[in-house]
N, C-alpha and C positions, 0 to 999 in steps of 0.2 A: 221798180217800174222802169222796165226797159223800154226805150222807144226804138222800134225798127224803122230805119230811113232808107228809103229807096229812091235813088236820084230819078229826076224827070228826064226825058229825052232832050237831045239838042235842040230840035225845032221847038219845043215847049219852053225851054228855058230862053231861047233866043228872042223871043218877043218881050220877056221881063227885062233884059239886060239894059238897055237904055236908062232904065228907071234908077239904077243903083250905081254907087260909086265902085270903082275898080276893087277896092279892099273888101267889098262886102259880097262881090261876085262869087268868090270861093265856096260860100254857102248856098249860093242860088239853086243850083240842080236839086240839092237836098231840100230846100226850102219849098220849091215848086212841087217837089214829089210829096212832101207833107201836106201841101195845099190840096193835092190831087185826093188825099184819103179823106178829105172833107170832115175830119174830127181829130182831136187830139185830148187824151187823158193827161192829167199833170197835177201840181200841186203848187199852191201859193204858200211860201213861207211866211208866216207871221210872226213878228218880234215877240219872244217870251212865251209863244203858244205852238202847239202842234201845227204842223202845215195842214192847210184845208185843202182837200182834194176837188178837182173841177173837171168837168167835160165841157169842152169847146166844140161846137159843130156849126158847120157853114155849107152853103151851096156853092159847088164850083161853077166858074164862068170861063170861057175861054180866052176871053180879052182883058189884058190888065187894067184897061179904063173902066170896066163894068163895075157895077156895085155888087157887094155881096153883104148879107145880113149874117153876122156872127152871133152865135147865141152860146153864153156861159151859164153853166149850172153848178153851184157850189155845193159840195157835200150832199149831192142827190136830194137837195131841198128845193121845191119848185118856188118857194117864196124868196129863194137866194138866185134868181134866175135874171140874166142880164142879156140885153141886145144891142147891137151897135151896126148900123149901116155904114160901110167903109168901101173904098176903092180896092179893087183886087190887088193892084201893085202896092198899095199901102199897107194892106193886111199881110201880103207876102213879106214886106219888109218886117215887119213884126216877127213873121215866122223864121226868118233869117236869125234874128235874136235868139229865138227858141232852140234852132239847130246849133247856134255856136254854144249855147250853155249846154246842150246835152253832148256835145262833143267834148266839153271839158269836164264830162263825168257827172254833171248835176242832173237832177230831176227837171223835166220839162216844166216849163213856167214861162210867162209873157213878162215883159219889162213893166216897170213902173209906168212909163209913158203910156204904154196900152192900157192898164188898168185906169189911169186918168182918163183917157179918151173914153173908155167903157163907161166909167162912173159920171161922164161929162164934168170932169174937174180939171179942165185945162187952164194952164196960165194965159 
């Protein structure tokens, strides 16, 4: 499951830069590029089980402060569909984590923090 990442242009990235710590900005162009694709196929590792494939999709918006609705469908099963309304800059932050994971040679996946938010199980 190879993910082809295309960096976003400098003007597209510039509007997001103030939202992130300097250390996270190294992945920002690729994360915004992924955001522009409006979908992501990946797999969630399940302890002691086979990974579960998912398809995430969302509608792009030009402003980091806009809200987007992210939809995740697990294992191509409509009963395993979840939606989350989230600010673009916050979602791109989760995409930064996806990019970092992919660059380490791992399959695309969101962080546990993202899944907690998606399942509305936040601390």
